N, C-alpha and C positions, 0 to 999 in steps of 0.2 A: 542149444549148441550154436555158436556164432559161425555163420558161413559168409565170407566177404562177398560183396557184390561182384559178379563175374565181369561186369563192364567197367570196373573201377579205373582202368587206365585209358579208356577211350575218351577222346576229346581234351586231354590234358597235354600241353606242350611243355615237357620237362626241359629245364635250362642247364646248359653246361656251366660247371663251376670253374670260372677262370679258363685256363688253358688245360685243365686236367681232363681226364676221361670220365669224371663223375658228373652225373646230372642230378639236380635237385628239383623237387616239386616247386612250382612258382610260389605257392603259399605253403609254409611249414607251420607246424603247431608247437608252440612253446608251453611248457608246464610250470612257468614261474609262479603263476597264481592259479587257484581253483582246483589243484590236484593234490593238495597236501592232506595231512592227517586230520585236520579240522574241517575238511570239506566232505561232501557226500560222495562216497566212493563210486556208487553206481552212476551218478551223474557224470563224473570224469570218465568212467568206463564207456558210457554211451557216446561221449564226445570223441574219444579216441577211435572207437569202432566206426562212427560216422565219418570221421576224417579219412580213415583208410578206405572206406567204401567210396569216397569221392576223390580218390587219387592222391591223397596226401601220403607221402612215404617218409617224410623227415619229421622226427619227434625230438625236440630239444629240451634238455634238462641241465641242471647243475647240482653240485653236491649239497648245497644248502637250500634248495627249493623246498617249500613246505607251506606253512609251518606244520609241525616243527621241522627243523633242519633234517634233510634226508628223507622225509616222508613222501615227497613226490616221486623220488626214485623207487622207493619201496612199493608205492601204489602202482607205478608203471610196470615194475617187475611182476606184480600180481596179475595185472591185465595182460601182460605178455604171456604169462603161463596159462591163463584162462582162455584167451582168445587168439593170440597171434604167434605162439611159439612155432608152429609149423610154417609161418610166413616170415621168419626172422631174416631170411636172405632178401626179402623184398623191402625191408625196413632200413632206414638210415637213422641210427640212434646216436645222439651226441650228448656229451656232458662236459662240465667245466669245473675248474678249481682256481681259487685265488682270493675270494672273499672269506670272511670269518666262518669257520665251520666247527672247531672245537677249541677248548681252552688251552692256554700255554703258548709258548713261543713258536710252535710248529703248526698251529691251527689255521693259518691264513698265509697269504703271500705267494711269491713265485719261486720259493726255494725248491731244490730237488726233493728234499724231505717232504714238504707239504704236497707237492703235485703228485708224486708217486704214491704216497700213503693215501691221499684222497681218492685217486683213481681206483686203488685196490678196494677201498670202502664202497665206492660207487658200483663197481662190478658185482660185489657181494650183495648190495641192496637190490640191484636189478636182476641178479641171477643170470648174468651173461658172461661169456668168456672174454669178450672184447667190445669196445664201442667203435662206431665208424669214424667219429670225429671227437677228438679231445682238445679242449681249448684252455689256454691260459686266460682266465676270466678277466684279468685286469693287469696292467703294468705294475711293477713293484719297484719303487725308487730305492729301497734298501737291499735289493738283490741284484747282482750283476746279470744283465740280460743273457750273457753267455751261459750262466748256470740254468736259467729257465729254459733256454733253448736246448741245452744238453739233456735236461730231463725229458723234454718233449721227444727228442730224438731217441732216447733210451726206451721210452714208452712204445714208439713205433717199432723199433727193432725187436722188442719183446713180444710183439703181436697183440698188445693190449689196446691199441688203437690203430686203425688203418690210415687215418689222416690226422693232421693237427692244424689248429687255427688259433687265432688271437681275438680278443674282444676289447674294444674301447682303447686300442693303441693309437697313438698319434701317427701321422704320416711318416715322420722321421723314424720313430721306433718300429713301425711296421717294416720299413725298408731294411733297417738294421737286423730285425728278427729274420726276415727273408734271407738276407745274405749270410747270417750266422747259421741258419738251418741248411742252407745250400752247401756250406763248408762241411756240414755233418752228413751230407748226402741225402737230405730230406727236403721235400718241397712244402712250403707253406701253402696250404690249400685254400684257406678262407679267412676272412675278417668279419667279425660280427659287431657292427657299430649301431648306436641309436640313430634313427633317421625318420623324420616325418615332415609334414608340411609346416610344422611349427619348430622344427629343429633340423636345419639344413647344413650343419657344419661339415659334413663329409664332401659337399660339393666344392668346397674351397680348394682342397689339395688331395684328400684321401682317395677319392674315386680315380683321379688321374694316376696316382701312385699304384693303386691296385691294378688298373688296366695295364700300366706299363710293365708290371711284374707278372701279370697273368694270374693274379689271385682273385678268387671269387669274393662276393659280398652278400651277406645275408643281413637284412636290416631289421633290428628289433625295435619294439615300441612304435610301429608305423601309425598307430592310432593315438599317439601321445598319451598313453595310459588311460584311454577312454575319452579324452577331450575331443577328439575328432570323430565323435558319434553324436547322435541326437540327444544323448543323455542329459547334457548340461545346458541346453539351449534356453530352458525356462526355469533355471534354478537348480538346486541340488536335491535329487531324490533321496528319500530316507535310507534306501538300501545301497546307495552309491558307494563305490570303492573309496572315495575321498573321506568317508566317515569312518572307515575301518582300516586304512592303510597308513603305514609309516613312510612309504615312499612317494605318496601323492597327497599333498595337503591343499587346503582351501586357498592358500595364498596363490596357487597357480590359476585359480579361477577369477582373475581380475577382469574388470570391465573391458579393457582393450582386447584381451585374448578372446573373450566371449563374443565380442563384435566381429572379430576375424572369423571365428568359427561359424557364426550365423551367416556371414557373407559366403563362406565356402559351402555351407549347407544349401544356400540358394542356387549355387552353381550345380551342385550335385542333383538337385531336384530337376533342373533343366535338362540334365543328362539322363534322367530317368533312373537315378541310383540313390541309394542312401549315402550319407556323408562318409560312413565307414568304407563302403565299397569304393567310392571315388578316391579316398585317401590311400587305400591299398593299391588301386589301379595306378595312381599317380606315382607311387614308389616303383612300380614295375614298368613304368614307361621307359626307363633307362635300361639299355642292354648291359650296363655295368653292374646292375643289381641282379644277383642270381635268384634270390627268394625274399619274400616278405615274411617275417616271423610274427605270427599273431597268437593271441591268447583267446580263450573262449570259456564263458561261464556255463553255457549249456549248448545243446544241439542247435537250437534256433539261432543263437548268436553265431555259432560256427557257420551255419548255412548262409547267413547273411554275408559274412566275410568272404566265404568261398565263392559266392555269386559275383564278387568283384571281377572275376576272370571273364565274365560275360561281356565286359566292355572295358578294355584297358587302352583304347585309342583315344587320343585327345587332339582336338584341332588347335591350330596356333592361337586362335582367338580364346579358346578355353584356357590354354596354358598361360596366356598373358593375364587373363582375369584372375587366375589362381595365384600367379606370381605377385600380384598387388596385395593379396591377403596372406599368402603363405610366407610370413616373415617370422623372425625370432620371437618365440613366445615364452622364453624363460622356463621351458619344460625339460631341458637336458640336465638330468640329475647326475650324469656321468661326465660332465664337462671337465671337471678337475682331473679325472683319469686320462682323458684324451689329450690333455695339454702336457702330460709328462713326456719329455724328450729323452 
């Protein structure tokens, strides 16, 4: 029988999400990879239990996380029943819809039909009555923004989500969504963009927009899908994600990017951190970022990432050295989405 660590909330400074009353753990756990039906269930279960023991309260999913689609939510629901059901009110569970999920004209996008049907399926897979945050996973050019917003507002009014957010929206579309939701009497809680030392697009306009609106920010892919770790410093390991993933190809591992990563790794060593720890700490250096959303293949990898919280302070000299290396790395697979106005 799993008994959570009694001291799990000690030593963690939870961050206020925008101007809302909701606080997020500074590091949240995403179930995009490693928690699907083709993965080892007990490994994923151990990771989730360890995360909760270390003060992680936010677990982030989407309808099509797997593989196969939906299986990450199904597995999370099983773990919730086995270990965490009595702690449901201590958890912040989020899910999303917008990318392809089922066949036919209603299986993706931002229509009211897709969003509401998808959330119903997600609730059933996880065995919960509501989620804490429901996201429009991506902007949809062929759907009026007002329709997407009306669906999000309906979901909140029905009590099937406590808050709503958007992911990969441009600054302009984020502002428009905020204003449209406001007219519905609903507050946009949070934006989930990709952000890392090799993908800094949100610094141009988005962070200023979010700050001005009082919207929180949770950064996904802070490790640039594993590039900002020690994994690829000396070539491609046989078990690396690049060898088995459709979202991360060898073309991203070009010489220029690897040289940047090696330079950043040298800075991390001088700080007494792993590169992954420094990359996460760098994300959290900004008060505009509520949480860094990480993945983890096993407990050891999770612990390494969570240990980033031991040192999130940077000197001006360190930040200058990082800035010289932390430049565009061509790793933003969602750039086309975030350019939709």
